[in-house]
C-alpha positions in Angstrom: 61.9 -46.7 -74.6 60.8 -45.3 -71.2 57.2 -46.0 -70.3 55.3 -44.8 -67.3 52.0 -46.1 -66.0 49.8 -44.7 -63.3 47.8 -46.9 -61.0 45.5 -46.4 -58.1 41.9 -45.8 -57.1 39.6 -44.0 -59.5 37.3 -42.9 -56.7 38.2 -41.4 -53.3 36.0 -40.0 -50.7 36.5 -36.4 -49.3 38.9 -36.2 -46.4 40.6 -39.4 -47.4 44.2 -39.8 -48.7 44.8 -40.5 -52.4 47.6 -42.8 -53.2 48.8 -43.3 -56.8 51.7 -45.3 -58.0 53.8 -44.8 -61.1 55.5 -47.8 -62.5 58.5 -47.1 -64.8 59.6 -49.5 -67.4 62.4 -49.3 -70.0 64.5 -47.3 -67.6 65.5 -46.7 -64.0 64.1 -44.1 -61.7 67.6 -43.6 -60.3 69.6 -43.4 -63.6 67.3 -42.6 -66.5 66.2 -39.1 -65.4 67.2 -36.5 -62.8 63.7 -36.2 -61.5 60.2 -37.7 -61.8 57.1 -35.6 -61.4 53.4 -35.8 -60.6 51.2 -33.5 -62.7 47.4 -33.2 -62.7 44.8 -31.6 -64.9 41.3 -30.8 -63.5 38.4 -30.9 -65.9 38.5 -27.9 -68.2 41.7 -26.5 -66.7 45.4 -26.5 -67.4 48.2 -28.8 -66.1 49.3 -28.3 -62.6 52.7 -29.6 -61.4 52.4 -31.1 -58.0 55.8 -32.2 -57.1 58.8 -34.4 -58.0 61.3 -36.8 -56.6 64.9 -36.7 -57.8 67.2 -39.6 -58.6 68.7 -39.2 -55.2 65.4 -39.4 -53.4 65.1 -35.7 -52.7 61.7 -34.2 -53.1 60.2 -30.9 -54.1 56.5 -29.8 -54.0 54.3 -27.1 -55.4 53.9 -24.5 -52.6 50.1 -24.7 -52.9 50.1 -28.4 -52.3 53.1 -29.0 -50.1 51.2 -29.4 -46.9 49.1 -32.2 -48.4 51.5 -33.9 -50.7 54.1 -36.6 -50.2 56.1 -38.3 -52.9 58.2 -41.4 -52.3 59.9 -44.2 -54.2 60.6 -47.8 -54.2 63.8 -48.4 -56.2 63.5 -52.2 -56.0 60.2 -52.0 -57.9 61.1 -49.0 -60.1 58.1 -47.1 -58.8 57.3 -43.8 -57.3 54.2 -42.9 -55.4 52.0 -39.9 -54.8 50.1 -39.4 -51.6 47.6 -36.5 -51.4 45.9 -36.1 -48.1 42.6 -34.5 -47.1 41.2 -34.6 -50.6 38.2 -32.5 -51.6 36.2 -32.5 -54.8 38.6 -29.8 -56.1 41.2 -32.6 -56.3 39.2 -34.4 -59.0 41.6 -34.5 -62.0 43.5 -36.7 -64.4 46.8 -37.5 -62.7 50.0 -38.0 -64.7 53.4 -39.2 -63.8 56.2 -38.0 -66.0 59.8 -37.1 -66.4 61.0 -34.3 -68.6 60.2 -36.1 -71.8 58.1 -39.2 -71.0 54.6 -39.2 -69.7 52.2 -41.8 -68.5 48.7 -41.9 -70.1 47.1 -40.5 -67.0 44.6 -41.8 -64.6 41.2 -40.3 -63.7 40.6 -39.6 -60.1 37.2 -38.4 -58.8 36.7 -37.2 -55.3 33.1 -37.7 -54.3 31.0 -39.0 -51.5 
């Protein structure tokens, strides 16, 4: 059974870079799924797909976030990472890592000074 777990800071100050890591167990980020995504949900709003990294390492991003978003991976650790730069309070959300079928439980990130 594939399991995903997000980790990273729960509080980030405006203008800083948010870095979150997704650790995958029960599968491989290179063989279990074609792509792995980061998705977020601001309070009271719907889900927003941010971007993804494919099994090959290729990346794709939401146009609205592309300029601030970077997704990378560490195959030796079976992890992939989200970096979101120049954060503002509007980036406060629950952040999830997921593939097509399997989701992490999500991690709350608050942007506040």
